[in-house]
C-alpha positions as CSV (number, residue, x, y, z in Angstrom):
1,M,0.1,-0.1,0.0
2,S,1.6,3.3,-1.0
3,S,1.7,6.0,1.6
4,T,-1.1,8.1,-0.3
5,K,-3.5,5.4,0.4
6,F,-3.2,5.8,4.1
7,D,-5.5,8.0,6.0
8,F,-2.5,9.6,7.8
9,D,1.2,9.5,7.5
10,L,1.4,9.2,11.3
11,F,-1.1,8.1,14.0
12,V,-0.3,8.9,17.4
13,V,-1.8,6.9,20.4
14,G,-1.6,8.9,23.5
15,G,-1.8,12.7,24.4
16,G,1.0,13.2,26.8
17,S,4.2,15.2,26.5
18,G,5.8,12.6,24.0
19,G,2.8,12.0,22.0
20,V,1.8,15.8,21.7
21,R,5.4,16.9,20.8
22,A,5.7,14.2,18.0
23,A,2.4,14.9,16.5
24,R,2.9,18.7,16.3
25,M,6.6,18.5,15.0
26,A,5.5,15.8,12.3
27,A,2.5,18.1,11.3
28,Q,4.8,21.1,11.2
29,R,7.0,19.3,8.6
30,G,3.7,18.6,6.4
31,A,2.8,15.1,7.5
32,R,-0.8,14.0,7.8
33,V,-1.1,13.5,11.5
34,A,-3.9,12.3,13.9
35,L,-3.7,11.7,17.8
36,A,-6.0,9.6,19.8
37,E,-6.4,10.2,23.5
38,V,-9.3,9.2,26.0
39,A,-8.4,11.6,28.6
40,A,-7.4,15.0,29.2
41,L,-4.5,16.3,26.9
42,G,-1.1,16.5,28.7
43,G,-0.9,13.1,30.1
44,T,0.5,12.3,33.6
45,C,2.9,15.3,33.7
46,V,0.3,18.0,33.1
47,N,-2.9,16.4,34.7
48,V,-1.7,14.3,37.8
49,G,2.1,14.5,37.8
50,C,4.9,17.1,37.5
51,I,2.9,20.2,37.2
52,P,0.5,20.0,40.0
53,K,3.1,18.3,42.3
54,K,5.2,21.2,41.8
55,L,2.5,23.6,42.4
56,Y,1.7,21.6,45.8
57,S,5.3,21.6,46.7
58,F,5.4,25.5,46.3
59,A,2.2,25.6,48.6
60,A,3.8,23.3,51.2
61,H,6.7,25.6,51.5
62,Y,4.8,28.5,52.8
63,A,4.3,27.0,56.3
64,E,8.1,27.1,56.9
65,Y,8.3,30.5,55.2
66,F,5.8,32.0,57.6
67,E,7.7,30.5,60.4
68,E,11.2,31.6,59.3
69,A,10.0,35.2,58.6
70,A,10.2,36.1,62.4
71,G,14.0,35.8,62.3
72,F,14.0,38.5,59.7
73,G,11.9,40.9,61.6
74,W,8.5,40.2,60.3
75,K,5.6,39.7,62.6
76,V,3.2,37.2,60.8
77,G,-0.2,36.4,62.3
78,H,-1.4,32.9,62.7
79,P,-1.6,31.5,59.1
80,T,-4.3,29.0,58.2
81,F,-4.4,26.8,55.0
82,D,-7.4,26.2,52.8
83,W,-7.0,22.8,51.0
84,D,-10.2,23.5,48.9
85,V,-8.7,26.8,47.5
86,L,-5.6,25.2,46.4
87,K,-7.4,22.4,44.9
88,A,-9.6,24.6,42.9
89,N,-6.8,27.0,41.9
90,R,-4.9,24.1,40.7
91,A,-7.8,22.9,38.8
92,V,-8.1,26.1,36.9
93,E,-4.4,26.2,35.8
94,I,-4.5,22.5,34.6
95,G,-7.7,23.3,32.5
96,R,-5.7,26.2,31.0
97,L,-2.8,23.8,30.1
98,N,-5.4,21.3,28.5
99,A,-6.5,24.0,26.5
100,I,-3.1,25.2,25.3
101,Y,-2.1,21.5,24.2
102,Q,-5.4,21.2,22.1
103,Q,-4.7,24.6,20.7
104,L,-1.1,23.7,19.8
105,L,-2.3,20.5,18.1
106,V,-5.2,22.1,16.2
107,G,-2.9,25.0,15.1
108,S,-0.3,22.5,13.9
109,G,-3.0,20.8,11.7
110,V,-3.2,17.7,13.8
111,E,-6.7,15.9,13.9
112,I,-7.5,14.9,17.5
113,V,-9.5,11.7,17.8
114,T,-11.3,11.3,21.2
115,G,-11.6,7.7,22.4
116,W,-9.8,4.6,23.5
117,A,-7.4,3.5,20.6
118,S,-5.9,0.1,19.9
119,L,-3.9,-1.6,17.2
120,V,-5.6,-3.7,14.6
121,D,-2.4,-4.3,12.5
122,G,0.8,-2.4,11.8
123,H,-1.0,0.3,9.9
124,T,-4.3,0.2,11.4
125,V,-5.6,1.8,14.5
126,K,-9.3,1.3,15.8
127,V,-10.8,4.1,18.2
128,E,-14.1,3.1,19.4
129,N,-16.1,2.0,16.1
130,R,-13.8,3.7,13.5
131,R,-10.9,2.6,11.9
132,Y,-7.9,4.6,10.9
133,T,-5.0,3.8,8.6
134,A,-1.3,5.2,8.9
135,R,1.9,4.8,7.3
136,H,3.4,4.8,10.9
137,V,1.8,4.5,14.3
138,L,3.3,5.9,17.5
139,I,2.3,4.3,21.0
140,A,3.1,7.1,23.6
141,T,0.6,5.9,26.2
142,G,2.8,6.6,29.4
143,G,2.5,4.7,32.6
144,T,0.3,4.2,35.4
145,P,0.7,3.6,39.2
146,N,1.3,0.0,40.3
147,V,-1.8,-1.2,42.5
148,P,-0.7,-3.9,45.3
149,A,-2.4,-7.0,46.0
150,V,-2.2,-6.3,49.9
151,G,-5.1,-7.2,52.1
152,G,-7.6,-4.2,52.0
153,H,-6.0,-2.7,48.8
154,E,-9.6,-1.4,48.1
155,H,-8.9,1.5,50.7
156,I,-5.6,2.8,49.0
157,V,-5.2,5.6,46.8
158,T,-2.4,6.1,44.3
159,S,-0.6,9.4,43.2
160,D,-3.4,10.1,40.9
161,Q,-5.9,10.6,43.3
162,M,-3.7,12.6,45.8
163,F,-4.6,16.1,44.1
164,D,-8.3,16.0,44.7
165,L,-8.6,14.1,48.1
166,K,-11.7,15.0,50.2
167,P,-11.3,16.0,53.0
168,F,-7.5,16.8,53.4
169,P,-6.1,13.8,55.4
170,K,-4.8,14.7,58.8
171,R,-2.9,11.5,59.0
172,L,-1.2,10.1,55.7
173,L,0.5,7.0,55.5
174,V,2.7,6.8,52.3
175,V,4.2,3.3,51.1
176,G,7.2,3.4,49.0
177,G,10.6,4.9,49.1
178,G,11.0,6.3,45.4
179,Y,10.9,10.0,44.4
180,I,7.0,10.1,44.1
181,A,6.7,8.5,47.6
182,C,9.2,11.0,49.1
183,E,7.6,14.0,47.3
184,F,4.1,13.5,48.6
185,A,5.5,12.8,52.1
186,S,7.3,16.0,52.1
187,I,4.3,18.0,50.4
188,F,1.7,16.7,52.8
189,N,3.9,17.2,55.8
190,G,4.5,20.6,54.7
191,L,0.8,21.4,54.4
192,G,0.2,20.1,58.0
193,A,-0.6,16.5,57.7
194,E,0.9,13.9,60.2
195,V,3.0,11.8,57.8
196,T,4.3,8.3,58.2
197,L,6.4,6.9,55.4
198,V,7.1,3.0,55.1
199,Q,9.7,1.7,52.9
200,R,10.6,-1.9,52.6
201,G,14.1,-1.5,51.9
202,G,16.8,-0.2,53.8
203,R,17.2,3.4,52.5
204,L,15.1,5.8,50.4
205,L,15.6,6.4,46.7
206,T,17.6,3.4,46.0
207,G,18.6,4.6,42.5
208,F,20.2,7.7,43.9
209,D,23.6,8.4,45.4
210,Q,23.8,6.7,48.8
211,D,24.9,10.1,50.4
212,V,21.9,11.9,48.9
213,S,19.5,9.1,50.2
214,R,20.7,9.1,53.6
215,F,21.0,13.0,53.7
216,L,17.4,13.3,52.5
217,E,16.3,10.7,55.1
218,L,17.6,12.7,58.0
219,E,16.2,16.1,56.7
220,M,12.7,14.5,56.2
221,R,12.8,13.1,59.9
222,K,14.0,16.4,61.1
223,A,11.0,18.0,59.4
224,G,8.8,15.7,61.1
225,V,8.1,12.8,58.7
226,D,8.1,9.4,60.5
227,V,10.3,7.5,58.2
228,R,10.0,3.7,58.7
229,L,12.7,1.6,56.8
230,N,12.8,-2.3,56.4
231,A,9.1,-2.1,56.9
232,S,5.9,-3.2,54.9
233,V,2.2,-3.3,55.1
234,A,0.4,-6.6,55.9
235,N,-3.1,-5.4,55.8
236,I,-5.3,-2.4,55.7
237,A,-8.8,-2.3,57.5
238,K,-11.5,0.2,57.5
239,I,-12.4,1.5,61.0
240,R,-14.9,4.1,62.2
241,H,-12.5,7.0,62.2
242,G,-10.1,6.1,59.3
243,L,-7.9,3.1,58.6
244,D,-5.9,0.6,60.7
245,V,-2.8,-0.2,58.7
246,T,-1.0,-3.3,60.2
247,L,2.7,-3.6,59.5
248,S,4.4,-6.9,58.7
249,Q,7.0,-6.4,61.3
250,G,4.3,-5.6,64.0
251,G,2.4,-2.8,65.0
252,V,-0.6,-0.8,63.6
253,V,-0.4,2.8,62.2
254,Q,-3.8,4.7,61.9
255,A,-4.3,7.1,58.8
256,D,-7.2,8.7,57.1
257,T,-5.5,8.2,53.6
258,V,-3.0,5.4,52.6
259,L,-1.1,6.3,49.5
260,Y,0.8,3.5,47.6
261,A,3.7,4.9,45.5
262,V,5.6,1.7,44.7
263,G,6.4,2.2,41.1
264,R,4.6,2.6,37.7
265,T,3.7,0.2,35.0
266,P,3.8,0.8,31.4
267,N,0.5,1.5,30.2
268,T,0.0,-1.0,27.5
269,S,-3.1,-2.9,28.7
270,G,-5.8,-3.0,26.0
271,L,-3.7,-1.6,23.2
272,G,-3.7,-5.0,21.2
273,L,0.0,-5.4,21.2
274,Q,0.2,-9.0,21.7
275,A,-2.3,-9.7,19.0
276,A,-0.3,-7.1,16.6
277,G,3.1,-9.1,17.4
278,I,4.9,-6.3,19.3
279,K,7.3,-7.6,21.9
280,T,7.2,-6.2,25.6
281,T,9.3,-6.9,28.6
282,E,8.2,-8.8,31.5
283,K,7.1,-5.6,33.1
284,G,5.0,-4.7,30.0
285,A,7.5,-2.0,28.6
286,I,7.5,-1.9,24.8
287,V,10.8,-3.0,23.5
288,V,12.3,-0.6,21.0
289,D,15.6,0.0,19.1
290,A,17.9,3.0,18.8
291,H,15.1,4.6,16.6
292,Y,12.1,3.8,18.9
293,Q,11.1,1.1,16.3
294,T,9.3,-1.8,17.9
295,S,9.3,-5.4,16.6
296,L,6.7,-4.4,14.1
297,P,8.4,-2.0,11.8
298,S,5.6,0.3,11.2
299,V,5.1,0.8,15.0
300,F,7.0,2.9,17.3
301,A,6.9,3.7,21.1
302,L,8.5,6.4,23.2
303,G,8.2,7.8,26.7
304,D,7.3,5.9,29.9
305,V,5.7,3.1,27.9
306,S,9.0,2.1,26.2
307,T,12.1,0.8,27.9
308,K,14.1,4.0,28.1
309,L,14.2,6.6,31.0
310,Q,10.8,7.8,32.5
311,L,11.3,11.5,32.3
312,T,9.0,14.1,30.7
313,P,11.9,15.8,29.1
314,V,13.4,12.7,27.8
315,A,10.0,11.8,26.1
316,L,10.1,15.1,24.5
317,G,13.6,14.6,23.3
318,E,12.7,11.2,22.0
319,A,9.7,12.7,20.2
320,M,11.8,15.2,18.3
321,A,14.5,12.4,17.4
322,L,11.8,10.3,16.0
323,V,10.1,12.8,13.8
324,D,13.5,13.7,12.4
325,H,14.3,10.0,11.7
326,L,10.7,9.6,10.0
327,F,10.2,12.8,8.3
328,G,13.7,14.2,7.9
329,A,15.3,17.0,10.0
330,K,14.4,20.8,9.4
331,A,16.2,22.5,6.3
332,G,19.9,23.1,7.3
333,K,19.6,21.1,10.6
334,K,21.1,17.8,11.5
335,A,18.9,15.0,12.5
336,R,18.5,15.0,16.2
337,E,19.5,11.9,18.3
338,M,18.5,11.3,21.9
339,D,21.6,11.1,24.3
340,Y,20.9,9.4,27.4
341,D,24.2,10.4,29.0
342,F,24.3,13.0,31.9
343,V,20.5,13.6,32.0
344,P,19.5,15.9,34.8
345,T,16.6,15.4,37.0
346,A,15.3,16.9,40.4
347,V,13.1,15.5,43.1
348,F,10.8,18.0,44.7
349,T,11.1,16.9,48.3
350,H,11.8,19.3,51.1
351,P,14.5,20.1,50.6
352,N,14.8,19.4,47.0
353,I,17.3,17.3,45.2
354,G,19.1,18.0,41.9
355,T,21.5,15.4,40.4
356,V,23.2,14.7,37.2
357,G,25.6,12.1,36.0
358,Y,27.0,9.0,38.0
359,T,26.4,8.2,41.6
360,E,29.6,7.5,43.5
361,A,29.0,3.7,43.4
362,A,28.1,3.7,39.7
363,A,31.1,5.8,38.9
364,R,33.4,3.4,40.8
365,A,32.1,0.6,38.6
366,K,32.5,2.5,35.5
367,F,35.8,4.4,36.0
368,G,37.5,2.4,38.8
369,D,39.7,5.2,40.2
370,I,37.5,8.3,41.3
371,T,38.0,11.4,43.6
372,V,34.9,12.4,45.6
373,F,34.3,16.0,46.9
374,R,31.7,16.6,49.4
375,S,30.4,19.6,51.4
376,E,27.7,19.8,54.0
377,F,26.7,23.1,55.6
378,R,23.7,25.3,56.9
379,A,22.8,28.0,54.2
380,L,23.3,31.5,55.0
381,K,19.4,32.0,55.0
382,H,19.1,29.7,58.0
383,T,21.4,31.7,60.2
384,L,18.7,34.0,60.9
385,S,15.6,31.9,59.8
386,G,16.1,29.4,62.9
387,S,15.7,26.5,60.6
388,Q,17.9,23.7,61.3
389,E,17.8,22.4,57.6
390,R,21.1,21.7,56.0
391,T,22.5,21.5,52.3
392,L,24.7,18.7,50.9
393,M,26.7,19.2,47.7
394,K,28.7,16.5,46.1
395,L,31.0,16.1,43.1
396,V,32.2,12.8,41.6
397,V,35.5,13.0,39.4
398,D,36.9,10.4,37.1
399,T,40.5,10.7,38.3
400,A,42.3,9.7,35.2
401,S,40.6,12.3,32.9
402,D,39.6,14.8,35.8
403,R,36.2,14.9,34.3
404,V,33.4,15.6,36.6
405,V,31.0,12.6,36.0
406,G,28.6,13.0,39.0
407,L,27.1,16.2,40.6
408,H,24.6,15.8,43.4
409,M,22.8,18.4,45.6
410,V,20.1,18.2,48.5
411,G,19.0,21.6,49.1
412,A,16.6,24.6,48.4
413,D,15.9,25.0,44.5
414,A,18.5,22.1,43.8
415,G,16.9,21.5,40.5
416,E,17.4,25.3,39.3
417,V,21.1,25.0,40.3
418,V,21.8,21.7,38.8
419,Q,20.4,22.5,35.5
420,G,23.2,25.0,34.6
421,F,26.0,22.4,35.7
422,A,24.2,19.7,33.6
423,V,25.3,21.8,30.4
424,A,28.9,21.9,31.8
425,M,29.0,18.3,32.3
426,R,27.7,17.5,28.9
427,A,30.2,19.5,27.6
428,G,33.0,17.5,29.3
429,A,34.0,20.1,32.1
430,T,36.8,18.8,34.3
431,K,37.4,19.6,38.0
432,A,40.1,22.0,36.9
433,V,37.6,23.9,34.9
434,F,35.2,23.8,38.0
435,D,38.2,25.2,40.0
436,T,38.8,28.1,37.9
437,T,35.2,29.2,37.7
438,I,34.5,32.2,39.6
439,G,31.6,31.7,42.0
440,I,28.6,33.9,42.6
441,H,28.8,35.1,46.2
442,P,27.1,34.5,48.5
443,T,25.1,31.6,46.9
444,M,24.8,27.8,47.7
445,A,25.7,27.1,44.0
446,E,29.3,28.7,44.5
447,E,30.1,25.7,46.7
448,F,30.4,23.6,43.4
449,V,33.2,25.6,42.2
450,T,34.9,26.1,45.5
451,M,35.4,22.6,46.7
452,R,39.1,21.8,47.1
453,E,39.7,18.8,49.5
454,P,38.6,15.6,48.4
455,V,37.0,13.0,50.8
456,P,39.6,10.4,52.0
457,D,39.0,7.1,50.6
458,G,36.9,4.8,52.7
459,E,34.8,7.7,54.1
């Protein structure tokens, strides 16, 4: 079948960050594009992920701001928090973003198809009772929170429900030790809930640098979160005034809401992948090659549904690389390729985490001989604020090349700080370059260019 006989050049299944970006970019190249989405445009990030979570993180910080103001001479009355106002204002903003996504698609010439889409074959997609043919099909359906089989699981909520809880949970139990669990524990603790975090492993954030994990745990405990490591839930029972959560190691925790944040699963159920012959991993992720092509040559996948990194900016980068691969780069431009080295990321806990590059353990495994620089201090602001919050900054250097291969921070606005350093690290900056860079004084960020004494081996 020639390309002119297809209804579209590209049919995108999923209206999240990656799907919308791919559809827009392809349409701007002159391709005939359709995008199918059954829910609100923007996917997890816009609707129940990055954006509302960051807004709620901002809200949660105000409690400490009010408290810290006294040290700077401000007299603040007794502040009160209105959960319903925060929810309503967030909903308005998310609605605005949904509309922008639609305008961007329509303005680019993308046909939006509303409904659940599934593959019939490599060139045919079914949405409700209609069929569409396409030269290429892109699956960008993202992921969904894991739901455990624990007794009483009908009483739990996942991260998707956390933004519209009614009423505000005075007692919150969070199960999990990843970034989503830690973020929500910090946010609701800041908003005034009594928070208990239960993690089955021996530390939080197991994929992060160990110093970062341990430091964050101490700061969360200091802020009032009851962190329980090496613990798990055996059963959840409904009682008159909330929930009784029985732990496997013994003991009962009472809560109004139990959040399970124990990972996410690729959103592949009901897409017809198996019938179409598309290979997936044991965890359900779609297997793709370097150009995001699945085992069915005309079908591609990117973002959280595939086997790559699960980060919104990564999905955006993959989308642009795929469009260049399928439809050619813009005139005078080189075709883009996604590079997964030195991808920066942030965790919006209190305090924030920013990180790019290798952990200390991964760097030792990769490079062998490394040099580590680490600094821990109380930020200048807190000399007057009264807060006992501390900041951690760490550099990991490949000794042979002097290249900085890992940079980690736990502290206020860590994501904002680390983004700029990520550019330098992708450019191959060495420790010598860091050392000859003038710091901006007084800032926390300057610590990254003033660390001179390495951590002795074994510490």
